[in-house]
C-alpha positions in Angstrom: -0.2 0.1 0.0 1.5 3.4 -1.0 2.3 5.8 1.9 -0.7 8.0 2.7 -1.6 11.2 4.3 -4.7 12.3 6.4 -6.2 14.5 3.7 -6.8 17.2 6.6 -3.2 17.8 7.1 -1.7 18.2 3.5 -0.4 21.5 2.5 2.9 22.8 0.6 4.7 23.3 3.9 3.6 20.2 5.3 4.7 18.0 2.5 8.2 20.0 2.2 8.9 19.3 5.8 7.6 15.7 5.5 9.9 14.9 2.6 13.1 16.8 4.1 12.5 14.8 7.2 11.8 11.4 5.7 14.0 8.5 6.4 13.9 4.9 5.3 11.1 5.5 2.5 10.9 3.1 -0.4 12.4 5.8 -2.9 15.5 5.9 -0.2 16.2 2.1 -0.5 19.5 0.8 -1.1 20.3 0.4 -5.1 20.3 -3.2 -4.9 16.9 -3.4 -3.1 15.2 -0.7 -5.1 16.2 -2.3 -8.6 14.5 -6.0 -7.5 11.4 -4.1 -8.2 11.0 -4.9 -12.0 9.2 -1.5 -12.3 11.9 0.4 -10.8 14.5 -1.5 -13.0 12.8 -0.9 -16.3 12.3 2.9 -15.6 15.9 3.3 -14.6 17.1 1.6 -17.7 15.2 3.3 -20.0 16.1 6.5 -18.5 20.1 5.7 -18.5 19.6 4.3 -22.1 18.1 7.5 -23.3 20.5 10.0 -21.1 23.6 8.1 -22.4 22.3 8.2 -26.1 22.7 11.9 -26.0 26.4 11.6 -24.3 26.0 14.7 -21.7 29.0 16.0 -20.0 26.9 17.3 -17.3 24.0 15.8 -15.9 21.4 16.3 -13.1 18.9 13.9 -11.1 16.5 16.5 -9.7 14.8 14.7 -7.0 17.0 12.1 -6.8 15.9 10.1 -3.5 18.8 7.7 -2.6 20.7 8.5 -5.8 20.2 5.4 -7.5 19.6 6.7 -10.8 22.3 9.3 -10.5 24.6 6.6 -9.4 24.0 4.4 -12.7 24.6 7.5 -14.6 27.9 8.0 -13.2 29.0 4.3 -14.0 27.7 4.3 -17.2 29.3 7.7 -18.1 32.5 8.1 -15.8 33.3 11.4 -18.0 30.0 13.1 -17.1 29.9 15.2 -14.1 26.7 14.0 -12.3 24.8 16.2 -9.8 21.8 15.0 -7.5 19.2 16.9 -5.7 16.8 16.1 -3.1 14.9 18.1 -0.2 15.9 14.9 2.1 19.8 14.5 3.0 21.2 11.1 1.5 21.2 8.2 4.0 24.3 7.1 2.5 27.1 8.5 0.3 26.8 8.1 -3.6 30.2 7.6 -5.3 30.5 9.7 -8.6 27.7 12.2 -7.6 27.8 15.7 -6.2 24.9 15.8 -4.1 23.1 19.0 -2.7 20.1 18.9 -0.4 17.7 21.3 -1.9 14.0 21.9 -3.3 13.6 21.1 -7.1 11.5 24.5 -7.3 14.4 26.4 -6.3 17.4 24.5 -8.1 21.1 26.1 -6.4 22.5 26.0 -9.9 23.2 28.9 -12.2 21.0 29.0 -15.8 22.0 26.4 -18.5 24.2 24.4 -16.0 23.5 20.9 -17.5 23.4 19.0 -20.6 20.9 16.4 -19.3 18.5 16.7 -16.3 16.4 13.9 -15.3 13.4 14.3 -12.9 11.8 10.7 -12.2 8.6 10.1 -10.3 8.8 13.5 -8.8 6.3 16.2 -10.4 3.5 13.9 -9.2 4.2 14.8 -5.5 4.3 18.3 -5.8 1.4 21.4 -5.4 3.1 23.2 -8.1 4.8 20.9 -10.6 4.9 23.8 -13.3 7.4 25.9 -10.9 9.7 22.6 -10.8 9.2 22.1 -14.6 10.3 26.0 -15.2 13.2 25.2 -13.0 14.2 22.2 -14.9 14.2 24.2 -18.2 16.3 26.8 -16.6 19.1 25.1 -15.8 19.1 23.1 -18.9 21.7 23.9 -21.3 20.6 25.2 -24.8 20.5 21.6 -27.0 20.1 19.6 -23.7 17.6 17.0 -23.1 15.3 16.4 -20.0 14.1 13.0 -19.3 11.0 12.8 -17.0 8.7 10.3 -15.9 5.5 10.5 -13.9 2.8 7.9 -12.9 0.6 6.9 -15.7 -3.2 6.5 -15.6 -2.7 2.6 -14.7 -0.3 3.4 -12.0 -1.7 2.2 -8.1 -2.1 5.7 -7.4 -4.2 6.7 -10.3 -6.5 3.8 -9.9 -6.8 4.0 -6.5 -7.4 7.4 -6.4 -10.3 7.1 -9.3 -12.2 4.2 -7.7 -10.9 3.5 -4.3 -10.3 -0.4 -5.5 -6.7 -0.9 -4.0 -7.5 0.7 -0.7 -10.8 -1.6 -0.4 -8.9 -4.7 -1.1 -6.3 -3.6 1.5 -8.8 -3.0 4.1 -10.3 -6.5 3.2 -6.8 -7.9 3.7 -6.1 -6.2 7.0 -9.7 -7.5 8.3 -8.9 -11.0 7.0 -5.5 -11.0 9.1 -7.3 -9.5 12.2 -5.6 -5.8 11.7 -7.5 -3.0 13.0 -5.5 -1.0 10.8 -7.4 1.6 8.3 -5.2 3.1 5.8 -5.6 6.5 4.2 -6.8 6.6 0.7 -5.1 10.2 0.2 -1.6 9.1 -1.1 1.7 11.3 -1.4 0.9 11.9 -5.2 -0.7 15.4 -5.1 -1.1 16.0 -9.1 -2.6 13.1 -11.0 -3.0 13.8 -14.7 -3.1 12.2 -18.2 -0.2 12.1 -20.3 -1.7 14.7 -22.5 -2.1 16.8 -19.6 1.4 16.6 -18.4 2.9 17.1 -21.8 0.7 20.2 -21.9 2.0 21.3 -18.6 5.8 20.5 -19.5 5.4 22.5 -22.9 4.0 25.6 -21.4 6.9 25.7 -18.9 9.9 25.9 -21.0 10.2 22.5 -22.4 9.3 20.9 -25.8 8.2 17.0 -25.7 10.5 15.4 -28.6 9.0 11.8 -27.6 7.0 9.8 -24.9 6.2 6.6 -24.3 4.5 4.5 -21.4 6.7 2.2 -19.1 6.1 -0.8 -17.5 3.0 -2.1 -18.9 2.6 -5.3 -16.6 -0.4 -5.1 -14.5 0.0 -3.5 -11.1 0.2 -6.0 -8.6 -0.4 -4.1 -4.9 2.6 -5.1 -2.4 0.2 -6.5 0.1 -0.6 -9.5 -2.3 2.5 -10.8 -1.3 2.4 -14.0 -3.2 1.7 -12.5 -6.4 4.2 -9.7 -6.0 7.0 -12.5 -5.5 6.0 -14.1 -8.5 6.4 -10.8 -10.3 9.8 -10.3 -9.0 10.6 -13.8 -9.8 9.6 -13.4 -13.3 11.5 -10.4 -14.0 14.5 -11.6 -12.2 16.3 -12.5 -15.5 18.0 -10.2 -17.7 16.6 -11.8 -20.5 13.0 -11.5 -19.5 13.9 -7.7 -18.7 15.5 -7.3 -22.6 12.3 -9.0 -24.0 9.8 -7.0 -22.0 11.6 -3.8 -23.2 11.4 -4.6 -26.7 7.6 -5.6 -26.3 7.0 -2.2 -25.0 8.8 -0.2 -27.6 6.4 -2.0 -30.3 3.1 -2.0 -28.0 3.7 1.4 -26.4 3.1 3.2 -29.9 -0.4 1.9 -30.0 -2.8 4.8 -29.3 -4.8 2.7 -26.8 -1.7 1.7 -24.8 -0.4 5.2 -24.2 -2.2 5.5 -20.8 -1.6 1.8 -19.9 2.0 2.1 -18.4 2.7 2.2 -14.7 4.7 5.1 -15.9 4.7 7.6 -18.7 8.2 8.9 -19.8 8.8 12.3 -21.6 11.8 13.2 -23.3 12.1 17.0 -23.7 14.3 19.7 -25.2 14.5 23.2 -24.2 12.7 25.7 -25.8 14.5 28.6 -27.3 
């Protein structure tokens, strides 16, 4: 079940303080643990492949969490100067990454600082994602690219936000186990939009979308369905399966009806001149 808030307590100031003080959250998991989740692995691999294809000399991971994506970029591109920014301090050092504690809506860099900027699964957590998009465009160098992912309409949060179905299943499972816990149905995703609306937001805030695609078309399995979740992890443990699945997604993701079907949606953007 995703981490949830009491709806009455959510405000921009609450969110900033919450994330700044967060410790041990799923997005802060150590690299090996984080990449065991096939959804995370597919997302990171696609981002790294796209970023490496542009051969940047400077790269920023905005909202980097534990720095997993930034660390993989640094490994794949040893000549690239890689920076990471997050509102919460790093739980552990990340070799090869220059980390700063900062809000992505006020990036501590001068204009045109980076050839590549990644921002993965961050914008949906903000009350004002447009402000962060403008900051990404500001620090992006002319000719550089931004690589952004946000939850798609088939993500857990989107499904639960629209239907309440996942929360209902979780409550039923809790009752079956004899647990009295009642989970919040207001998750940490503050902004929920379709890929088309996200594209519009990016394009009116200094970025031009060059390409986009759904990521991880595999049906979402909630974590409390532990047997099914273990089966998913086992299925995608082999590199050959992951490679085959990525090839499938490259083809299937071009179909209009599947544009909203991924757990994430990926945008490759360039800076508007």
